[in-house]
C-alpha positions in Angstrom: 0.0 0.0 0.0 1.4 3.4 -1.0 2.0 6.1 1.7 -1.1 8.1 0.6 -3.4 5.1 0.7 -4.9 6.0 4.1 -8.7 5.5 3.6 -9.5 8.3 6.0 -12.7 9.5 4.2 -15.5 10.6 6.5 -18.2 8.0 6.6 -21.8 9.3 6.5 -23.9 6.3 7.6 -27.6 5.6 6.8 -29.5 2.7 8.4 -32.6 0.8 7.4 -35.6 3.0 8.4 -37.6 2.0 11.5 -40.8 3.3 9.9 -42.0 4.4 6.5 -44.8 6.3 4.9 -47.4 4.3 2.9 -48.6 4.8 -0.7 -51.9 3.7 -2.1 -51.7 2.6 -5.7 -54.7 2.5 -8.0 -55.0 -0.4 -10.4 -53.1 1.5 -13.1 -50.3 2.3 -10.7 -51.2 5.9 -10.1 -51.2 7.3 -6.6 -54.0 8.2 -4.2 -53.4 11.8 -3.1 -55.0 15.0 -2.1 -55.4 17.5 -4.9 -55.0 21.3 -4.5 -58.6 21.7 -3.4 -58.2 19.1 -0.6 -60.2 16.4 -2.4 -59.0 12.8 -2.4 -58.0 12.1 -6.1 -55.6 10.2 -8.2 -52.1 11.6 -9.1 -49.6 10.6 -11.8 -46.6 11.2 -9.6 -45.7 11.2 -5.9 -45.3 14.2 -3.7 -46.2 15.0 -0.1 -49.8 14.8 -1.3 -49.5 11.1 -1.9 -48.0 10.2 1.5 -50.1 8.3 4.1 -49.8 6.4 7.4 -51.4 2.9 7.4 -52.5 1.1 10.5 -55.5 -0.1 12.6 -57.7 -0.3 9.5 -57.1 3.3 8.7 -55.2 5.3 6.1 -54.3 8.7 7.5 -52.8 11.5 5.4 -49.3 12.4 6.4 -49.8 16.2 6.3 -53.6 16.8 6.4 -56.4 15.8 8.8 -57.8 13.3 6.3 -58.5 9.7 7.2 -59.9 6.8 5.2 -61.2 3.4 6.3 -59.3 0.4 4.8 -61.4 -2.7 3.9 -59.6 -5.8 2.5 -61.1 -7.2 -0.7 -58.7 -9.8 -2.1 -55.2 -10.3 -3.5 -53.7 -7.6 -1.4 -56.1 -5.0 -2.6 -58.3 -2.7 -0.5 -61.3 -0.6 -0.7 -60.9 2.9 0.8 -63.7 5.1 2.0 -63.8 8.5 3.9 -64.4 8.3 7.6 -65.6 11.9 7.6 -68.5 12.4 5.2 -67.3 16.0 4.6 -64.2 14.8 2.8 -64.7 15.3 -0.9 -63.8 12.4 -3.2 -62.9 13.2 -6.9 -63.4 10.9 -9.8 -64.0 7.2 -8.8 -61.5 7.3 -6.0 -64.0 6.0 -3.5 -65.1 2.9 -5.4 -61.7 1.9 -6.9 -59.5 -0.7 -5.2 -55.9 0.0 -4.1 -52.7 -1.7 -3.2 -51.1 -0.2 -0.1 -47.3 -0.4 -0.4 -44.3 1.0 1.7 -43.2 4.4 0.8 -40.2 6.6 1.8 -39.0 7.1 5.3 -39.3 10.9 5.0 -41.7 13.2 3.1 -40.6 13.9 -0.5 -40.4 17.6 0.4 -37.9 16.8 3.3 -35.7 14.9 0.9 -35.9 17.8 -1.6 -35.0 20.4 1.0 -31.8 18.4 1.8 -31.0 17.9 -1.9 -31.3 21.6 -2.6 -29.3 22.6 0.4 -26.5 20.0 0.1 -26.5 18.9 -3.5 -27.1 15.2 -2.5 -29.6 13.1 -0.7 -29.9 9.4 0.3 -33.2 7.5 0.2 -32.3 4.7 2.7 -33.6 1.3 1.7 -36.2 2.8 -0.6 -36.6 -0.3 -2.8 -38.8 -3.2 -2.0 -37.0 -6.2 -0.6 -38.2 -8.4 -3.5 -36.8 -6.0 -6.0 -33.5 -5.9 -4.2 -33.3 -9.6 -4.2 -34.1 -9.8 -7.9 -31.3 -7.2 -8.7 -28.8 -9.2 -6.6 -29.9 -12.3 -8.6 -29.1 -10.6 -11.9 -25.8 -9.3 -10.5 -25.0 -12.7 -9.0 -23.9 -11.1 -5.7 -24.9 -11.3 -2.0 -27.4 -14.1 -1.5 -26.9 -15.1 -5.2 -23.1 -15.1 -5.3 -23.1 -18.8 -6.3 -24.9 -18.0 -9.6 -23.3 -17.2 -12.9 -24.5 -14.1 -14.9 -27.0 -14.7 -17.7 -25.3 -13.6 -20.9 -28.0 -14.8 -23.2 -30.3 -11.7 -22.8 -30.1 -8.1 -21.8 -30.2 -7.3 -18.1 -33.2 -5.1 -18.6 -35.2 -8.1 -19.8 -34.3 -10.4 -16.9 -37.5 -9.7 -15.0 -39.0 -6.3 -14.3 -36.7 -5.4 -11.3 -34.3 -3.2 -13.2 -37.0 -1.2 -14.9 -38.9 -0.8 -11.7 -35.8 0.5 -10.0 -35.3 3.0 -12.8 -38.9 4.2 -12.2 -38.7 4.5 -8.4 -41.1 7.4 -8.0 -39.6 9.4 -5.2 -36.2 9.6 -6.8 -37.7 10.5 -10.2 -39.8 13.3 -8.6 -36.7 14.6 -6.8 -34.7 14.7 -10.1 -37.5 16.7 -11.8 -37.8 19.1 -8.9 -34.0 19.6 -8.5 -33.4 20.2 -12.2 -36.6 22.4 -12.4 -38.1 20.6 -15.4 -40.6 17.8 -15.8 -39.0 16.9 -19.1 -36.2 14.6 -18.1 -34.6 11.5 -19.6 -32.3 8.7 -18.6 -28.9 9.6 -20.2 -28.1 5.9 -20.6 -29.8 2.6 -20.1 -29.8 1.3 -16.5 -27.5 -1.6 -15.9 -26.0 -3.4 -12.9 -22.2 -3.1 -12.4 -20.2 -5.4 -10.2 -17.0 -4.3 -8.3 -14.8 -7.2 -7.5 -12.3 -7.3 -4.6 -9.3 -5.0 -5.2 -5.9 -6.7 -5.8 -3.8 -3.7 -4.9 -2.6 -3.3 -8.5 -5.5 -2.7 -10.9 -6.4 0.5 -12.5 -9.0 2.4 -10.4 -11.2 5.4 -11.1 -10.0 8.9 -10.4 -11.9 12.0 -9.3 -14.3 13.6 -11.7 -17.8 15.1 -12.2 -20.4 13.1 -14.1 -22.2 13.5 -17.4 -22.7 16.0 -19.0 -20.1 18.0 -17.1 -17.4 15.3 -17.3 -14.9 17.6 -15.6 -11.7 15.6 -14.8 -12.4 13.2 -17.7 -11.0 13.1 -21.2 -14.3 13.2 -23.0 -15.8 15.1 -25.9 -18.8 17.3 -25.3 -18.1 18.2 -21.7 -19.7 21.3 -20.3 -17.1 24.0 -20.8 -18.3 26.6 -18.3 -20.1 26.7 -14.9 -23.8 26.2 -15.3 -24.9 28.1 -12.2 -28.6 27.7 -11.3 -29.1 25.5 -14.4 -28.6 21.9 -13.3 -27.7 19.7 -16.2 -27.6 16.3 -14.5 -28.7 14.3 -11.5 -26.9 10.9 -10.9 -28.6 8.1 -9.0 -26.5 5.4 -7.5 -28.5 2.4 -6.4 -26.9 0.3 -3.7 -27.7 -3.2 -5.0 -25.4 -4.5 -2.3 -24.8 -2.8 1.0 -22.5 0.2 0.6 -19.7 0.5 3.1 -16.3 2.1 2.9 -14.6 -1.3 3.3 -16.7 -2.8 0.5 -16.0 0.0 -2.0 -18.8 2.5 -1.6 -18.4 5.6 -3.8 -16.3 8.4 -2.4 -17.5 12.0 -2.7 -16.5 15.5 -1.9 -20.0 16.3 -0.7 -21.0 19.9 -1.4 -18.4 20.3 -4.2 -21.2 20.9 -6.7 -21.5 24.4 -5.4 -18.0 25.2 -6.6 -19.3 24.7 -10.1 -15.9 23.4 -11.3 -14.0 20.2 -11.5 -11.8 18.5 -8.9 -8.1 19.6 -8.4 -5.4 17.7 -10.3 -3.5 16.8 -7.1 -6.5 14.6 -6.0 -5.9 12.3 -9.0 -8.2 13.1 -11.9 -9.9 10.3 -13.8 -8.1 11.4 -16.9 -4.7 10.7 -15.3 -5.6 7.8 -13.1 -6.9 5.9 -16.1 -3.2 5.4 -17.1 -2.4 1.8 -16.1 1.0 3.0 -14.7 -0.5 5.6 -12.4 -1.3 3.5 -9.4 2.2 1.9 -9.2 3.8 5.4 -9.4 1.4 7.5 -7.2 -0.8 5.1 -5.3 -4.6 5.6 -5.1 -6.4 8.9 -5.9 -7.0 11.1 -2.8 -8.7 9.2 0.0 -8.1 11.5 3.0 -10.3 13.2 5.5 -11.5 15.9 3.1 -13.5 13.2 1.2 -16.7 11.5 2.2 -18.2 8.0 1.8 -22.0 7.4 2.0 -22.7 4.1 3.7 -26.2 2.7 3.2 -28.2 -0.5 3.2 -28.9 -2.5 0.1 -31.9 -1.0 -1.7 -30.8 2.6 -1.0 -30.5 5.3 -3.6 -28.0 8.1 -3.5 -28.9 11.1 -5.6 -26.4 13.9 -6.3 -25.8 16.9 -8.5 -23.5 15.5 -11.2 -21.1 18.4 -10.7 -20.2 16.7 -7.4 -16.6 15.4 -7.3 -16.5 11.7 -6.7 -14.8 8.5 -7.7 -15.3 4.7 -7.3 -14.4 3.3 -3.9 -11.9 0.5 -3.3 -13.4 -2.9 -2.5 -11.2 -4.2 0.3 -13.6 -7.0 1.2 -13.7 -10.5 -0.2 -17.2 -10.1 -1.7 -18.3 -8.6 -5.0 -20.3 -5.4 -4.6 -23.1 -4.4 -7.0 -24.6 -1.0 -7.9 -26.6 0.6 -10.7 -25.8 4.0 -12.2 -28.7 6.0 -13.6 -27.6 9.5 -14.9 -30.7 11.7 -15.5 -30.5 14.8 -17.6 -33.0 17.4 -19.0 -34.4 16.4 -22.3 -32.4 19.2 -24.0 -29.1 17.4 -23.2 -27.9 14.9 -25.8 -28.0 11.5 -24.1 -24.8 9.8 -23.0 -25.6 6.7 -25.0 -28.5 5.3 -27.1 -31.3 3.8 -25.0 -33.6 2.7 -27.8 -32.3 -0.8 -28.1 -32.9 -1.6 -24.4 -36.3 0.1 -24.5 -37.4 -1.9 -27.5 -36.0 -5.2 -26.0 -38.0 -4.6 -22.8 -41.2 -3.8 -24.6 -40.9 -7.0 -26.6 -40.2 -9.1 -23.4 -42.4 -10.7 -20.8 -40.9 -8.3 -18.2 -42.8 -5.4 -19.8 -46.1 -7.1 -18.9 -45.1 -7.0 -15.2 -45.1 -3.2 -15.2 -48.4 -1.4 -14.5 -49.8 1.2 -16.9 -48.2 4.2 -15.1 -44.8 2.5 -15.1 -45.0 1.7 -18.8 -45.8 5.3 -19.7 -43.1 6.6 -17.4 -40.5 4.2 -18.7 -41.2 5.3 -22.3 -40.9 8.9 -21.3 -37.6 8.4 -19.6 -36.0 6.1 -22.1 -37.1 7.4 -25.5 -35.3 10.6 -26.7 -37.0 12.7 -29.4 -36.2 15.8 -31.4 -38.6 18.3 -32.9 -38.5 17.9 -36.7 -40.1 19.6 -39.7 -43.7 20.7 -39.2 -43.6 19.9 -35.5 -43.0 16.1 -36.0 -41.4 14.3 -33.1 -38.8 11.8 -34.2 -37.0 9.3 -32.0 -33.3 9.7 -31.7 -31.2 6.6 -32.3 -27.7 5.7 -33.4 -26.6 5.1 -37.0 -25.1 1.6 -36.7 -23.6 1.6 -40.2 -21.8 5.0 -39.8 -20.7 4.0 -36.3 -18.9 0.9 -37.7 -17.1 3.1 -40.2 -15.7 5.6 -37.7 -12.8 4.8 -35.4 -13.7 3.8 -31.9 -13.4 6.5 -29.3 -11.7 5.8 -26.0 -14.3 5.5 -23.3 -13.7 6.7 -19.7 -13.4 4.1 -17.0 -16.7 3.7 -15.2 -16.7 1.9 -11.9 -18.8 3.0 -8.9 
């Protein structure tokens, strides 16, 4: 170990929530919520208006004095009806049946306040345990470490877990609110990456800012100047495995997004550390007390402004560690890579049938990039496979998280 390999990053630890809000889902996947007039209605996306407390045969709203009785019907579905006859019910909300599912630990507005203040936020154990298990099965990690990866089909088609993770509603709402636009897209297809135990010699990732800024990375198309109040990207890191410093959790300089510039050269930029001889000559990129590591349970999501300086951690355990990267950008940003092939593959697979109607609409909206053409036509953006083959391959930045 080199002299500067001290692993003194400050650990910010999140634990599994002791309690969570509840969400009531209509048959099409939309959310039971209070509208602006105070009536119980159906919403297309989550917010504080869709947060409830469930218990003792009641569903009580998290922020308003509204309560509903909960009557079991069948197959984990419930009938909801107002306890107080003065509560107004919009549409068919009173007669429809609902699934009641765990929601976030905090109100969405509380997460958003932290995100706006600090440039990052952690949704601890936000994913359902069944989804986490399915992701670990695809990754062949944790309880499924004995398995071998399925190379015969795309990850996105190996069940609905990866798509459902990409559609996690609180994180999607936060991204829209933080970037101040409803029109957002996944900059690349979601996929699970696995970090194997470090051998002390391999090339590691240096400090950088994520797409589209790409400060610290040798990449074309990086944002050349500070973007100020205009936020051009939110990264979501999904902890498929538990994230700990020892197991290689991502290292950050939390709050560095506010500097609106890339990391310093003496921290070990990704563009330099990518050189296979760098580690032997200089040791690891900066890992001292001015850096941070967010430790969180499996199923957690870490969202951060993509200007934030960060790098992949060093897995000093004997276990593989899995994570998902999901960079989200406004629709006006050119995507990092083409998402159309994965979208088409999912739609044509059985996994698509496991999504509810709201999830199908949202996945299309996030994955399909369009441009405004002649006479107002909306054409889907894709790659030109023939031209791509004719051009020389570009060197891609190392991506390990």
